[in-house]
C-alpha positions, 0 to 999 in steps of 0.5 A: 508542447513538453519539453525534452525534460518533463518527457523524459521524467513522464518516461521515467515516472511511468516506468517506476509505477510499472514497477511498483505495480508489479511488485505489489502484485507479487507482494499481494500474493505472497503476502495474502497467501502467507497470511491465510495460511499462518492465521496472521491477520497482519500479513492478510491486512499487508496483502490486502493494503499491497492489493489497493496499490495495485489499484492506485498505480493502475489508476496512476499509470493511465493518468500518466499515459493521458498526460503523455498522450497530451490531455486535459489536465481536467480529465485527468484530475477528475479521474484522479477524484474518482479513484482515490474517492474508490481506494477511499472507501475499500481502505476503510472497509479494510479497517472494518475487517481488520477490526472484527477479526482481531477483536475475534483473536483476542477473544477466542485466543487465536494465534498467528503461526510464523510465515517465513514466506511473509517474513522474507515479503516483509523483509524486502518491502521495508528495503524497497519502498522507502526507495520508491517514495523518494523516486516518485517524490522527486519525479512527482515534483518534476512533473508537478504531479500530486498524485505521484507525490502521494502514490510515493507515500502509499509506499510508506505506509506500506513499508510501516505495515511491512515493519509492523508484520516483521515485529509482530511474527518475530515477536510471536515466534520468539516470545509465544506472545499469542496477542502481539499479531492481533494488537499491532494489527488494531494499531494500524487500523487508525493509520489505515482508517486515516487514510481512507477517510482522508481520500473520500473526504478529498482532502 
């Protein structure tokens, strides 16, 4: 039987994941649309990363609800492993997409336009993501959930991507360096691919 403190922490964890997943849905719509409109690979990748985090958040909500309802630990762990591998595979596909599009834009001298909505959502994410990371880490430790802690680390990746989007957009707008968006996107590939490989391997 769960203690009252564990029940309280589970409830707080679910509330946090509901908020986080809802924000990611908003972030995906704004980021992806802004990226398409501005021709920015960074913004498109940022939006797609948010979509992946919607999948991860939905899976974790399901896992937390299972625990809240007293499901067997083995059942929860199997679901986590399958979901992690699916998200890892999508991350690897995202890395391939970003690499191909960035190289194409570099060879053809394609520049991204400034996107006010894209910059606004990136600023909001840089502020919000570290807060969500710390909260998920604290709650994950409280309920002994590595999955919740790892989900918080996904928020740090999101904050990094948002920061890169900001730098790329501002530098392009201020100095007209057409290549910054594509080069910054290629730097992101390393982190995206690393996270994807780690998830697929189950490290």
